[in-house]
C-alpha positions as CSV (number, residue, x, y, z in Angstrom):
1,M,61.6,-44.0,110.9
2,S,58.2,-42.8,109.6
3,Q,57.3,-39.2,110.3
4,S,54.1,-37.2,109.8
5,C,54.1,-34.2,107.5
6,P,53.3,-31.1,109.6
7,D,49.9,-29.6,108.9
8,A,51.5,-26.3,108.2
9,H,53.3,-27.8,105.2
10,H,50.3,-29.6,103.7
11,D,46.9,-28.3,104.6
12,V,44.3,-30.6,102.9
13,N,41.9,-27.6,102.8
14,Y,44.3,-25.4,100.8
15,V,42.9,-23.8,97.7
16,R,45.6,-22.7,95.3
17,P,45.2,-19.1,94.1
18,I,45.2,-18.6,90.3
19,H,47.2,-15.5,89.3
20,A,47.6,-16.0,85.6
21,R,46.2,-17.8,82.5
22,Y,48.2,-19.9,80.1
23,V,47.8,-18.7,76.5
24,D,49.5,-20.3,73.5
25,P,52.5,-18.0,72.5
26,V,51.4,-17.7,68.9
27,D,47.9,-16.8,69.9
28,I,49.4,-14.0,72.0
29,I,51.2,-12.7,68.9
30,W,48.1,-12.6,66.7
31,L,45.7,-11.4,69.4
32,S,48.1,-8.7,70.2
33,T,48.5,-7.8,66.5
34,A,44.7,-7.6,66.1
35,H,44.5,-5.3,69.1
36,E,47.3,-3.1,67.9
37,L,45.3,-2.6,64.7
38,G,42.2,-1.7,66.7
39,L,40.4,-5.1,66.7
40,T,39.2,-7.0,69.8
41,I,38.8,-10.8,69.3
42,R,35.9,-12.6,70.8
43,R,35.1,-16.3,70.4
44,H,31.6,-17.5,69.4
45,P,30.5,-21.1,68.7
46,E,28.0,-20.1,66.0
47,V,30.2,-18.1,63.7
48,F,33.5,-18.6,61.8
49,G,34.4,-14.9,61.4
50,M,32.2,-11.9,61.7
51,T,32.3,-8.2,62.6
52,E,29.6,-5.6,62.9
53,G,32.1,-2.8,62.0
54,D,32.5,-1.9,65.7
55,G,36.0,-3.1,66.2
56,I,34.9,-6.5,67.6
57,L,35.9,-9.5,65.5
58,H,34.0,-12.7,66.4
59,L,35.8,-15.9,65.6
60,G,34.6,-19.5,66.0
61,D,35.6,-21.2,69.2
62,R,38.0,-24.2,69.1
63,D,35.3,-26.9,69.1
64,S,33.6,-25.4,66.1
65,L,36.7,-25.3,63.9
66,D,38.7,-27.8,61.8
67,P,41.8,-29.3,63.4
68,D,44.2,-27.2,61.3
69,D,42.3,-23.9,61.9
70,S,44.2,-21.5,64.2
71,V,44.0,-18.1,65.7
72,L,47.0,-16.9,63.6
73,Q,45.4,-18.0,60.3
74,M,42.0,-16.7,61.2
75,V,43.2,-13.3,62.4
76,L,45.5,-12.9,59.4
77,H,42.7,-13.8,57.0
78,E,40.3,-11.2,58.5
79,I,43.0,-8.5,58.5
80,C,43.6,-9.4,54.8
81,H,39.9,-8.9,54.2
82,W,40.1,-5.5,55.8
83,I,43.1,-4.5,53.7
84,T,41.7,-5.8,50.5
85,N,38.3,-4.1,50.9
86,G,40.0,-0.8,51.9
87,I,40.8,1.0,55.1
88,D,37.3,2.3,55.4
89,A,36.0,-1.3,55.6
90,Y,36.9,-1.3,59.3
91,D,33.5,0.5,60.0
92,K,31.4,-1.9,57.9
93,R,29.7,-5.1,58.7
94,D,31.8,-8.1,57.5
95,W,34.2,-5.6,55.8
96,G,31.5,-4.5,53.4
97,F,30.7,-7.9,51.9
98,E,27.1,-8.6,50.9
99,M,26.9,-12.1,52.5
100,D,24.1,-13.4,50.3
101,S,25.3,-12.2,46.9
102,G,27.7,-15.0,45.9
103,I,31.5,-15.0,45.7
104,D,33.0,-11.5,45.4
105,P,36.3,-11.2,43.6
106,R,37.7,-9.5,46.7
107,E,37.4,-12.9,48.4
108,H,39.9,-14.4,46.0
109,A,42.0,-11.2,46.0
110,C,42.1,-11.5,49.8
111,Q,43.5,-15.0,49.5
112,R,46.2,-13.7,47.1
113,L,47.2,-11.0,49.6
114,Q,47.3,-13.6,52.4
115,C,49.5,-15.8,50.2
116,H,51.8,-12.9,49.5
117,L,52.2,-12.1,53.1
118,A,52.7,-15.8,54.1
119,D,55.3,-16.2,51.3
120,S,57.3,-13.3,52.6
121,V,58.3,-15.4,55.6
122,G,58.0,-18.9,54.1
123,L,54.7,-19.8,55.8
124,R,52.4,-20.5,52.8
125,D,51.8,-24.1,53.9
126,M,50.7,-22.9,57.4
127,L,48.5,-19.9,56.6
128,G,46.2,-21.2,53.9
129,A,42.5,-20.3,53.6
130,T,40.1,-22.8,55.2
131,G,36.8,-24.3,54.3
132,E,35.6,-24.2,50.7
133,F,38.0,-21.4,49.8
134,R,41.0,-23.7,50.2
135,Q,40.3,-25.0,46.7
136,Y,41.2,-21.6,45.3
137,W,44.2,-21.1,47.7
138,D,45.8,-24.4,46.5
139,R,45.8,-23.2,42.9
140,I,47.4,-19.8,43.5
141,P,50.6,-19.6,41.5
142,K,54.1,-19.1,42.9
143,D,53.6,-15.4,42.1
144,P,50.4,-14.6,43.9
145,T,49.6,-11.8,41.5
146,E,49.7,-14.0,38.4
147,P,46.3,-14.9,37.0
148,M,45.4,-18.6,36.8
149,D,43.8,-18.2,33.4
150,G,42.8,-15.5,30.9
151,S,39.3,-14.9,32.4
152,A,37.9,-11.5,33.2
153,W,37.4,-12.8,36.7
154,E,41.1,-13.5,37.3
155,A,42.1,-10.2,35.7
156,A,39.8,-8.4,38.2
157,V,41.0,-10.5,41.1
158,C,44.7,-9.9,40.4
159,E,44.1,-6.1,39.9
160,I,42.4,-5.9,43.3
161,A,45.1,-8.1,44.9
162,E,48.0,-5.9,43.6
163,A,46.3,-2.8,45.1
164,A,45.8,-4.7,48.4
165,I,49.5,-5.8,48.5
166,T,50.5,-2.1,48.0
167,R,48.1,-1.1,50.8
168,A,49.5,-3.9,53.1
169,H,53.0,-2.5,52.9
170,K,51.9,0.9,54.3
171,P,50.7,2.1,57.7
172,P,48.8,1.1,59.8
173,F,49.2,-2.5,58.5
174,F,52.8,-3.2,57.6
175,G,54.5,-2.7,61.0
176,P,52.3,-5.0,63.1
177,L,51.9,-7.6,60.4
178,S,55.6,-7.8,59.6
179,K,56.5,-8.2,63.3
180,A,53.8,-10.9,63.8
181,L,54.8,-12.9,60.6
182,H,58.5,-12.8,61.3
183,T,58.0,-13.8,64.9
184,T,55.8,-16.7,63.9
185,A,58.4,-17.9,61.4
186,A,61.1,-17.6,64.0
187,I,59.0,-19.8,66.4
188,R,58.6,-22.4,63.7
189,L,62.3,-22.5,63.2
190,Q,62.9,-23.0,66.9
191,L,60.4,-25.8,66.9
192,R,62.2,-27.9,64.2
193,P,64.4,-29.9,66.6
194,F,61.4,-31.0,68.5
195,L,59.1,-32.1,65.7
196,N,60.7,-35.5,64.9
197,H,60.1,-36.6,68.5
198,Y,56.6,-35.1,68.8
199,K,53.8,-37.5,69.6
200,S,50.2,-36.4,70.1
201,E,48.7,-36.8,73.5
202,T,45.6,-38.0,71.8
203,K,45.5,-41.7,71.1
204,D,45.5,-42.7,67.4
205,D,45.9,-39.1,66.3
206,A,47.5,-39.5,62.8
207,L,47.6,-35.8,61.9
208,P,51.0,-34.1,62.1
209,T,51.1,-30.7,63.7
210,L,50.6,-27.6,61.6
211,W,54.2,-26.7,62.4
212,H,55.5,-29.6,60.3
213,A,56.5,-28.6,56.7
214,Q,53.9,-29.6,54.2
215,V,54.3,-31.0,50.7
216,E,55.1,-28.3,48.2
217,K,52.1,-28.0,45.8
218,I,53.3,-25.2,43.5
């Protein structure tokens, strides 16, 4: 026999209260790590990465980024700039870079530090530099402190990178970064059983997820 649902059980005028916001777990790790180091992240559609030296780190919003750009990669890269340029770079606009003066060797040294940290947990394939700087990242040797050639440029880059690596293994950086990197690697390990059955919710999306292992290029 058909019965009517009591109004008390289903009020058509009900408005569900929102008590929380869903955030990607890995975003939480890296947003938390940034905050632990004194950085507050804000998203901005007209920048990729920028800081005025006031503790606010502006990152591009999702729609302005490439499909494989992520909060974890972007936050790690900016922290590596800070480490490479020195602890006092926190108070400087864009970590003390002169933005119109061409490529600075500290940019390539930053990538080598980033590579060293990624290698420490087996995530080099996930945490590569983006944009035009990826061409340098993809050529970094298995040992991130090894020069690519005998040029004075590479000698300077590797000297800066070695100092940055030493700095990264000391407070205030080592604890938060180690925790974030190891937790990210653990999540990747936990995801492995699901990746073979993963299908994108976007029709005709041929890209694998960033969590899939990439082809070894070294």
